[in-house]
N, C-alpha and C positions, 0 to 999 in steps of 0.2 A: 440465630442468624436471620431467620425469616422476619423476626420482629424488627431487627435493625434495618433490614431492607424496606420493610413496610413503612417504618418511620421516615427513612430518607425519601422514599417516593411520595409519601404524604406531605412532607415539608416542601418538596418541589412542586407538587400539584396545588398546594393550598387547601386540600381537603383530604379526608381520611381515605386511605387505601388499605384494604385487607385482602390477603391471599385466600382465594376460595379453593384453588387447586394449582398444582404445578406439574409440568411434564418435561422430561429431558428432550432436547433437540440435538440431532446428530449434525456433524459438520465441523471441520477444523480439528486441529490437534494441539492447540495452545491452551484453550480455556474449556472449562465445563460450561455448557450452555443450556438454559432452562427458559421455558415460557411460564410466567406467572399470570394467572387469570384472576382478576378481581370482579366486582359486581358490574362495573361500567366499562372497563377496558383491560387489556392485557399488556404485558411488558416482556421484552426479550432481555434476559439477564445473563451476563457473563460472570463466571466465578473463577478466581485463581487464589494463589497463596497471598498472605497479607502483604508481603514485600513487593507485590506486583501492582500496588495501587498507583505508582507513578505512570505505569503503562496505560492504565485506564484513564488517568487524568489527561495524558497526552492524546489518547484517542478521542476524548471528549472535545478537546480544542480543535482537533483535526476535523471532526464531523461538523462542528459549528462553523469552521471556515468554509467548508464545502457548501453547507446550507446557506451561508451568507451570500454566496455568489448568485443564488436564485436561478441556477442554470440546470440543476439535476437533482433528483431526489436522493436523500441520504437519511438514515434514521435519526430522529431527534434524540440527543442524549438527555436523559431525565435526571439521573442522580448516580453518583458513585460514592463508595464508602468502604470502610474497613472495620473489622473487629480483630480480636487477638489471633484468629486463625486464617480468615479469608478476606479478600477484597472483592468488590463487585462493581459492575457497571450496568445500570438499568437503562434500556433504550426503548424508544417507541417500537412496538411490535408491528411489522409489516408482513402481511401474508404474501409470500412470493409464489408465483406460478412454477410448476415443476420444470417447464421448458419455456425459454424465451422464443422469440420469433425474429425473422430477418427484419421485419419492420421495427421491432423494438430495438434491435441492434443498430439500425440506421438512426433512430432517435438518440441512442446512446452516443453514436459518433458525433452527431450535431451538438448534443449537449456537452460532451466532453471538450470539444473544440471551443465552445463558449466559455466553459469553466477555465480552460487554459489561458483565456484572455485576461483573467485576473492575475495581476503582476505585482512585483515588488521591486525595490531598488537594489536588491542583493539576492544572492542565492543562500538558501538555508531556511531556518524556521525559528520561531520564538523559543522553542525548547527542543531538547533531544526527545526522540521517541523510540519505537522499536519496529523492526522489519521481521515479521514473525515474532519470535521471542528474543531476537538478537538486538542489542543496542544499536541505534542509528543516530549518528552524531550530526547535528544540524547548525553548527556555529555560522553566523552570518559571514559571508565571503563575497567580495566583489568579483573575483575571477572564477569562472566555471571550472577551468582545469585545475586550479588550486583546490577548489572544493572537492572535485572528484578524487584528487590524490590524497588529500588529508582526511576527508570525512567519509569517503566511500571505499575506495580500493585499499588504502593504507590499513585501516583497521581490519577489514576482512582478510587481507593477506596475513596480517600478524596472527589472527586467530587461526587461520588455515595452517600456518606453519606449526603452531602449537598442537593442532589436531592431527598432524602427520602428513600434510600434503607434501609430496616429494620435492626436494630442492630443485630437481630438473624442471619442475613446473613453476615453482615460485620464482626462480631466477629469470625465467622467460616472462613471467608476469611483471617483474620489476623492469625488464627491458621494455615491455609494452607501455608501462606507466610513463617512462621517460620519453617515449615516442608519441605520446598523446597529441601534441600539437599537429602532427601530420594528418589527424582525422578531422581537424577543424580549420583547415587552411582558408576556406572561403565561407565559413559558417560561424556566426556569432550568436549563440542562443541567448534569449532573454529569459529572465526568471518568470516561470509560469507556476500557478498553483497546481500541484500534482496530487493525485490520489496516492501514488507511491508504491502500491502493491496491487496493481490492477490486472490480475489474472481472471480467467473466466469464473472462478469460484467466488470472486468478490463482487460480482454483479448479478443482478436478477431483474425480474419484471413484476410489477405489482398487479393487482387485480384489474386496474384500468388499462394495462398494457404499457405503462410508462416504465422506463429504465430506472433502476435503483442501484447505487453503489454503496459499499460498506466495508468495514475492516480496513480503514486507511492507514497509511504511514506517511502522512502529509509533509510536504516541504515545498519550497520554491526551487524549481530546477528546470532543466531542458524538457520541454513537452514531449520530445521524442522518446524520453525514458518511459513515460506512461504507455505510449503506443507500442514500444518494443516489448514491454512486459506482457501485453495482451497476446503477443505472438509466441511467447516462450512455450506455453503449454497448450495452445490452441483452444478451440471451443467457442470462438466468436466468429460470426459469419462475415463473408466478404462485404456485405452491405454496411457493416460498421466502418470499415476502412474507407470505402468509397464515400460515405456520407461525411466522414471526418475530413477527407482530402477536399471534397467539394466545398466544405465550410471554411477550411484553412489548409491550403496545400502544404505538403511536407517538402523539405529541401531534398534535392536529388541525392545527397550523400547519406540520407537516412539509412539506406539498406546496409551500409557498412557500420555505422554507429549503433545500429540496432544490436549487433553482436557485442559491442562494448557494454552497452547498458544491461544486456542480459547476462553478461559475465558477472556483474555485481550480484545478481540474484542466484546464479548457479554457485558462486563462491559461498553465498549465504546458505544455500541448501547443503553444500558440503559441510559447512560448520555446524549445521543443525542436525543433519541426518547421516553424515559419514561418507565413507570412501567411494560409494557407488557413483558419486558425482565427479570424482577426480578426472575421469576420462573426458567428460563434457567440458570441464574447466580447461583441460589441455587443448581440446579441439578448438574451442573459441579463441584461445590465445594464439594458437598456431595460425588460424585463419586471419586474425587481425594483423599479426606480424607479417604474414605473406602479403597482405594488402598494402602494408607500409613499406615493404622492401623495394 
């Protein structure tokens, strides 16, 4: 496997790369992650089973799209490949500080707002990708509510039913999906380039103090969805939100729609990790239906 990865990196670089040593890197539960050190530079490599190669190809495209905006740093994808057992994605290695700072979070807010200015004429993405290890469907759609129903909540609810989410919850979720227009009466989101999975664990600070984002689940959607995800698990300072709003103010209805966008991620966590998230799913649905009543 190392020889195949060396070959792919060498082809991408246009010069020979040989692994001098490797070390495992902790973090995440989807892939095995390793730092490969060569004579001149190091690379961050993700490993997974062979059939996960499409996931890595989609991540490559997402990182390239983020980098193309020239608004915020993201790792450069170098090469991805597969053998009969494993697939891999080799990325630029960025040494991240253990802890960010409020000033770095402020720069993250400004940079993310600038990235969100990158737009499209429809919602979706050029290919499907994954949110965690869950398929994320991204067919181009002109209407945001149609996109949410067909490609976000519809599949997650179908998988949740199969995973045992009680019908008392899924029935109320269906009621919520039908009532979605009530959350968008005076708000018409425009397609923005989104990171798609922007929780605190998918952002860091490089040695110069600049923000870095990684592990994207890119698509064009409502920019509020990215901001909502940052609030789901916490860990990002208030300076981030202030800087974002100073750069591009949020609509007054964001506080309610935040619950909707985070419902998607909590449903996904239920489908990935099981029943401990069922109560949080129910709580979000109940709060949103109360808002709409």
